[in-house]
C-alpha positions as CSV (number, residue, x, y, z in Angstrom):
1,M,122.5,87.7,38.1
2,P,118.8,87.5,39.1
3,F,119.5,84.2,40.8
4,I,122.2,85.9,43.1
5,L,119.8,88.8,43.8
6,G,117.0,86.4,44.7
7,L,119.4,84.4,47.0
8,I,120.5,87.6,48.7
9,G,116.9,88.7,49.2
10,L,116.0,85.2,50.6
11,I,119.0,85.4,53.1
12,T,118.0,88.9,54.2
13,A,114.4,87.8,54.8
14,A,115.5,84.7,56.7
15,Y,117.8,86.9,58.9
16,F,115.0,89.4,59.5
17,W,112.6,86.7,60.6
18,A,115.2,85.0,62.8
19,N,115.9,88.2,64.6
20,R,112.2,88.8,65.2
21,A,111.8,85.3,66.6
22,R,114.8,85.8,68.9
23,N,113.4,89.1,70.1
24,A,110.0,87.6,70.8
25,A,111.7,84.9,72.8
26,H,113.5,87.5,74.9
27,M,110.3,89.4,75.5
28,T,108.5,86.2,76.5
29,N,111.3,85.5,79.0
30,D,111.1,89.0,80.4
31,L,107.3,88.8,80.8
32,A,107.7,85.5,82.5
33,G,110.2,87.0,84.9
34,V,107.9,89.9,85.7
35,A,105.1,87.4,86.3
36,S,107.2,85.3,88.7
37,D,108.3,88.5,90.6
38,V,104.6,89.4,91.1
39,L,103.7,85.9,92.1
40,S,106.6,85.6,94.6
41,A,105.7,89.0,96.1
42,A,102.0,87.9,96.4
43,R,103.0,84.7,98.1
44,R,105.2,86.6,100.6
45,F,102.3,88.9,101.5
46,G,99.8,86.1,101.6
47,F,97.9,87.8,98.8
48,S,95.4,85.5,97.0
49,R,93.1,86.8,94.4
50,K,89.4,86.1,95.0
51,L,87.0,85.3,92.2
52,N,84.6,88.0,91.1
53,L,86.5,90.7,93.1
54,H,88.9,93.3,91.9
55,P,92.5,92.5,93.1
56,V,92.6,95.6,95.3
57,E,89.5,94.3,97.2
58,S,91.5,91.1,97.9
59,I,94.2,92.9,99.9
60,D,94.2,91.8,103.5
61,D,97.5,93.5,104.6
62,P,97.4,97.2,105.4
63,Q,101.2,97.5,104.8
64,L,100.7,96.4,101.2
65,A,97.8,98.8,100.7
66,T,99.9,101.7,102.2
67,A,102.9,100.8,100.0
68,A,100.7,100.7,96.9
69,C,99.0,104.0,97.8
70,G,102.4,105.6,98.2
71,L,103.5,104.3,94.8
72,A,100.3,105.5,93.2
73,F,100.7,108.9,94.8
74,L,104.2,109.1,93.5
75,E,103.1,108.2,90.0
76,L,100.4,110.9,90.0
77,D,103.2,113.4,89.3
78,G,104.4,111.4,86.2
79,L,107.2,108.9,85.9
80,P,109.2,108.9,89.2
81,T,112.9,109.5,89.2
82,V,115.3,107.1,90.9
83,E,115.7,109.5,93.8
84,Q,111.9,109.7,94.3
85,H,111.6,105.9,94.2
86,D,114.5,105.5,96.7
87,S,112.8,108.0,98.9
88,L,109.6,106.1,98.8
89,T,111.4,102.9,99.6
90,R,113.1,104.5,102.7
91,S,109.9,106.0,103.8
92,L,108.0,102.6,103.6
93,Q,110.8,101.0,105.5
94,S,110.7,103.6,108.3
95,H,107.0,104.1,108.7
96,L,105.9,100.5,108.2
97,D,108.9,98.7,109.7
98,L,109.6,96.6,106.6
99,D,112.9,95.2,105.6
100,H,114.3,96.1,102.2
101,D,113.2,92.9,100.5
102,K,109.7,93.0,101.7
103,T,109.5,96.7,100.7
104,Q,110.6,95.9,97.2
105,E,108.1,93.1,97.0
106,A,105.3,95.4,98.3
107,L,106.2,97.9,95.5
108,I,106.2,95.1,92.9
109,L,102.8,94.0,94.0
110,G,101.6,97.6,94.3
111,R,102.7,98.3,90.8
112,W,100.7,95.4,89.6
113,L,97.6,96.5,91.6
114,I,97.9,100.0,90.1
115,S,98.0,98.6,86.6
116,E,95.0,96.4,87.3
117,S,93.2,99.6,88.4
118,N,93.9,101.3,85.1
119,G,96.4,103.8,86.3
120,A,97.6,105.8,89.2
121,A,94.6,108.0,89.8
122,P,91.9,105.3,89.9
123,G,94.4,103.0,91.7
124,F,95.0,105.5,94.4
125,T,91.3,106.0,95.0
126,R,90.6,102.2,95.1
127,L,93.6,101.5,97.3
128,L,92.8,104.3,99.7
129,R,89.2,103.0,100.2
130,R,90.6,99.5,100.8
131,L,93.1,100.8,103.3
132,Y,90.3,102.6,105.2
133,K,88.2,99.5,105.2
134,L,91.1,97.5,106.6
135,Q,92.2,99.8,109.5
136,N,89.9,102.9,109.6
137,R,91.8,105.9,111.1
138,D,94.6,103.7,112.4
139,A,96.0,103.7,108.8
140,L,96.2,107.4,108.6
141,T,99.4,108.1,110.5
142,P,101.7,105.7,108.5
143,L,100.0,106.7,105.2
144,M,100.4,110.4,105.8
145,G,104.1,109.8,106.8
146,V,104.7,108.0,103.5
147,L,102.8,110.5,101.4
148,N,104.6,113.4,103.1
149,D,108.0,111.9,102.5
150,T,107.0,111.2,98.9
151,A,105.8,114.7,98.4
152,Q,109.0,116.1,99.7
153,S,111.1,114.0,97.4
154,G,109.8,115.9,94.4
155,H,111.7,118.9,93.0
156,T,108.7,121.0,92.1
157,G,106.3,120.5,95.0
158,L,102.9,118.8,94.6
159,S,101.3,118.4,91.3
160,L,97.6,119.2,90.8
161,K,96.7,115.5,90.8
162,Q,98.6,115.0,94.0
163,K,96.8,117.9,95.7
164,E,93.5,116.3,94.6
165,A,94.7,113.0,96.1
166,L,95.4,114.6,99.4
167,E,91.9,116.1,99.4
168,E,90.6,112.6,98.7
169,V,92.5,111.3,101.7
170,T,90.8,113.9,103.9
171,Q,87.4,112.9,102.5
172,T,88.0,109.1,102.8
173,F,89.2,109.3,106.3
174,R,86.5,111.8,107.2
175,L,88.8,114.5,108.6
176,R,86.4,117.3,107.9
């Protein structure tokens, strides 16, 4: 009897470890897929990371910076709904004249830039400053169009963090 219980325990442990190894393999494949998505989006935008510089400071495309700002602004209100994300996508397509694929890649790369900036709030600040450096006040019209559409997609209006972000836009673009 102890032999049978030991055998059952050994089989259970082997099954447990096999499942853990299989799940780890799936997670590795998922991470590799995400990494390849970010890399392909970066190639399409001509983004290349420069040494000793934050990735946001390596942005040379104002459309990418605007898309990432829009995404960061949306995430300041918490996790976005599918409707809010779709509204952001449509807004980017109309204000920046991007096709659907390029818009999706801009959002993928923007999500990575936000995570490299340690969240939506610091990411928005960093991206906003970079956008201003790239285009000065010329970037304001498309940016405000995207932010306005994004704000209107919410059900409860602007959150406190989003209001602070709009104040930051006025300060960065020296509108006062």
